[in-house]
N, C-alpha and C positions, 0 to 999 in steps of 0.2 A: 764818357764814362769808362775810365780805365783805372787800373790799380797801380799805385805808385810804389812799386816794390822796393826801390832804393830807400824811401822814407820808412817803410815797414821794417826793412832789415837794419837800418841804422838805429832806429828807435829800440828794436828788440835787443840788439847788441848793447846799446847804452844801458838799457834796463838791467840786463844780466851783469854787466860790469859793475854797476852801482850796487846791485844786490850782493854780488860776490865780494865786493870791496867792504861791505858791512859784515857779511856773514863769516868770512874767513878769519878775521881777527877775533871776532866773538867766539867762534868755534875753538880757537886755540887757547882761550883764557879759561881760568878755573870755573868761574860761575857763568861764563858767557854761553855755554851750551844750553843751559836751562833758559837763559834770557832769549836766546835765539829761537828756541823751540816755542816760546810764548809769542814771539814777534814775527815769526816767519809768515804767517797768513796775512796779517795786516800790512807787512812790508811788501809782499808780493802783489797784493791787490792794489795798494796805493801807487807803487812804482809802475805797474802796468796801466793803471788809470792815467797817470801823467804821460806815459809813453803813448797810449792810445789817443790822448788829447793832442799831443805834439804831432803824431802821425796824421791825424785827420784835419788839423787846423788849416793846412795849406791845400787841401784837395777840394774839388768842386762838387763831388757827389760820393756816394757809398761810404759815408763817414763811419758808420758802425762796422761795416765790413773791414775797413782799413784798421780800425782799432782791434777788432777780433783777430785779424791776420797777424798784427803785431804781437798780440798776446800768444798766439799759436806758435809763432817763430821763436819768441822768448822761451816758451815751454819746451820747444824742440831743442833749443840750444842747451838748456839746463838738463834735459833728458840725455842728450849726447854726452855731456860732461859727467853725468852720474850713472851712466849705463850699467856699470858693474859694481855699483855701490848699493848696499842695503840702506834704505832711507826710512826715517820715522814716518808714520802715517801723516802727520801734520805737513811734512815737506811735500808729500805726494798730493795732498789736497790743495796746498798752496800753489803747486804747479798747475793744476787744473783750473784754479780760480784766476789764473793769469788771463784766461780767455774772457772771463766776465769783467775783470778790471779793464782790459784793453777795449772791449766793446762799450763799456760804460764811458770811457774817455771819448770814444767816437760819438756816442749818444749825446754827450754834453756839447760837443761842437755842433752837432745837428740842431739841438734845441736852441743854442745861442744864435745860430744862423737864422733859424726860423723866426726867433723873437726879433732879431735885427731887421728882418725883411718885412715884418708887419708894420702897417702904417700907424703912426702915433695918433691918438684921439685928441 
């Protein structure tokens, strides 16, 4: 029972690169800012869900914790990048929801493993 920090860090970094790769061009376009404001929460939750799933799928235990840690590291990366920037409330909420998205990805791995381990009737 150990934490795979490299998987956590790689997934968190990948999640933030993808999110920023989508957000920066949208933020620079005329109507993109309004679109981004509407999409930021679902984008962050779904990206960290996938990151949490990827992080937990190769570990042997602590699936939810791995996903949660990945979400926390992703949130910390974004927090560090935007430390001196005033953000809309939706961005702040989305950053906190990264924890839930990551944990949910880890939960999915746990549920799938449990289902796979059950004997077939």
